[in-house]
C-alpha positions in Angstrom: -13.2 -18.3 5.4 -9.9 -19.1 7.2 -8.1 -16.0 8.4 -5.0 -16.3 10.4 -3.5 -13.4 12.2 0.2 -12.8 12.5 1.6 -12.1 15.9 1.1 -8.5 16.9 4.3 -6.5 17.1 4.9 -4.1 20.0 6.8 -1.9 17.6 4.7 1.0 16.2 5.1 1.4 12.4 5.2 4.8 10.9 2.1 5.2 8.7 3.0 7.2 5.7 0.8 9.8 3.9 -0.1 9.5 0.2 2.2 12.4 -0.5 5.1 10.8 1.3 4.7 7.6 -0.7 4.6 9.6 -4.0 7.6 11.6 -3.0 9.6 8.5 -2.0 8.8 6.8 -5.4 9.8 10.0 -7.3 13.0 10.3 -5.3 13.8 6.7 -6.1 13.1 7.2 -9.8 10.3 4.6 -9.7 7.0 5.3 -11.5 3.7 4.4 -9.9 3.0 2.1 -12.8 6.4 0.4 -12.4 5.8 -0.2 -8.7 2.4 -1.6 -9.4 3.8 -4.0 -12.0 6.6 -5.1 -9.7 4.1 -5.9 -6.9 1.5 -7.6 -9.3 -1.2 -5.0 -8.5 -3.5 -3.2 -10.9 -2.0 0.1 -11.9 -5.4 1.9 -11.7 -5.9 0.6 -8.1 -2.5 2.0 -7.0 -3.0 5.3 -8.8 -6.5 5.7 -7.2 -5.1 4.8 -3.8 -2.3 7.3 -4.0 -4.5 10.1 -5.3 -7.3 9.6 -2.7 -10.0 8.0 -4.8 -9.7 4.7 -2.9 -9.2 4.2 0.9 -7.6 0.7 0.8 -10.4 -0.9 2.8 -10.4 -4.3 1.1 -9.1 -6.4 -1.8 -6.2 -5.2 -3.9 -6.5 -1.7 -2.6 -6.0 -3.0 1.0 -3.0 -5.0 -0.2 -1.4 -2.0 -1.9 -2.0 0.3 1.1 -0.4 -2.1 3.5 2.7 -2.7 1.2 3.1 1.0 0.6 2.8 1.7 4.4 -0.3 3.8 4.1 -2.1 1.7 6.7 -1.4 -1.0 9.2 -2.9 -4.3 8.3 -2.5 -8.1 7.7 -1.9 -9.5 4.2 -3.4 -12.9 3.5 
């Protein structure tokens, strides 16, 4: 497996809570399903992540968590 790390930024990102992400989507008029489709992620994965049933440890859940700002991580 070939994993390349991106340069580490000295700037600290604000990690959002699940509630913050859901509120931001609602405020923007974007449904969770719409956001998932736009980012080519399974809807159920994004729903489960935003409602605490998944932690975003690996795979598509990790990818969604990083894109949504729920966790700091590297996307491959």
